[in-house]
C-alpha angles and dihedrals in degrees: 000000000000091000091053092051092050092045090049090047090049094049095048104037099025096077090049092056094045096050120101124241115288118254111278094018116138128186123184110177111227090356095297125119116232112281095247095033133092118281090228145032130211126209134176098277104010145023135212126216146164116226129190124187131187096170139034119295128225120261105262144178128194110207095196106023135075116212121217112186130189110194109224102179143348131025141267143159117252121204110199136174125014121088130318109237118221093351116190129183110255097170131000107294094004126099131187126195145176096260145322123268119214096357126153120249121226127179112227127201141158113311096022120131121208130190115195112184120222110274095031118123116229140171135178125220126193128196114237111284094014127114140185135204124194144172112232131195114195113201119198118225111251 
């Protein structure tokens, strides 16, 4: 009886364990891409990425993408909303500028989640010696 159960178990679960990952499947253990692999992944309507900053970022605005960030470590100040100053197209659908006028400041730290809608200016600032790492999902507008 024991041999039949093991044989049945092997015939039913074995092929599932031997199969490769399905197309489009991504697994980053503990939120970290594989050492030798890419730091991002692009799909039809969204992309995934890991970002690390140790200095201030540019003011930016994504016309067609929403950013969803999960702060993994560190801290920064996010300025969001308001108006992008001297914005220039750096890639299709993406503008960068000198600063943000009349934005709202938010302190970011480990565990925080941020949703920045498409068309919303945003910029990160870091105090000297500080850094921040975050997982970001960019979702394309339909």
